[in-house]
C-alpha positions, 0 to 999 in steps of 0.5 A: 669686246670687254663689258662696257663701263658704265661711264664709257663715252658713246657716239652717236650712230644711225644703222637701218634708219635707227639712231642709237649709241655705241661706247667710244672704246679706243681714243688718241695715244692708245697703243695697239695690241697685235690683234686690234693692229691687224683690225685696223689694217684690214679695216683700212684695206677693205675702205681702200678697196671699196673705193678703189672698186668706185674708182673702177665702176665709174673708168667703166661707165665713162669707156661704155659712154665713149663707146657709145658716142663715137658708135652713134657717130659712126667712128666706132671701131672697138669690139662689138656684141652683137647676142642682141637683135642689132649689134652694139658696142661690147660693155667695157671690162677691167681689162680695158681700162688698161691699168696697172692695178697695183699702182691706182689702188696705191695712189688711193691708199695715199689719197685716203684718210680714216676718219675723213668721210668721203661725202663730197661732190666732186665725184673724186678718191675722196668720195668713192664709196659705195653710196657715194657712187650710186648717188652720182649714178641717180644725179646722172638719171636726173640730169638726163631728165632734165636735158629731155624736159628742156630739149638739150640733147645727152649726147652733145653735152657729153662732146662739148667740154670744159676745163678738161670735163664734159658738160653733163660732169659739170651739170651732174657735179652741180646737181649732186652739190645742190641735192646730195644730201637728199639723194645720200638719204634715198640710198643709203634707205635703199641700201638699209632696206636691201640687207633687209631683203637680205636677212629675210631670205637667210632666214625664210628661203628654203635652199633644200639639201645640196644632191 
């Protein structure tokens, strides 16, 4: 990057919970050289890939939930995992989704808007990022705890549907809407702590020499 001009406009950012400013070196109407075009294309591809990965994880979680419900109801006929004391439904894999991945990721690409935050609580393509996925997972845990406290059966909420979605999904949506900011703060702090641990490990962990 070039030397920072004294009069460069700056934006406010937060990394590792520390408030800092950085110069805004790009502006609307600016022409792209080859290196900048390559960088921006890679940045878009990375963001789309992260969203697509989160979409896959949610789909696998949904499929595993369906398998568990069918197994409990005695109607499950799919693959089994017999590695434990009792056979259970095998964990879903990407191959089980049966997706046309090229078509699916192009749909995510079409929905992606650079510079627009994916902070919504609806769980759609716009919110398909790692932090949002973890926020939704924590909301699901909280909703199941509420069910337990109120004597509501989780499986009943999975089976009950409203507007094409399970009642559990509706309740998770509502929880994210009400508590999304607090959950996001928790998740971002966790991610920052994990990143700090990685850097400490790199500096202090002696892996020895390869044989």
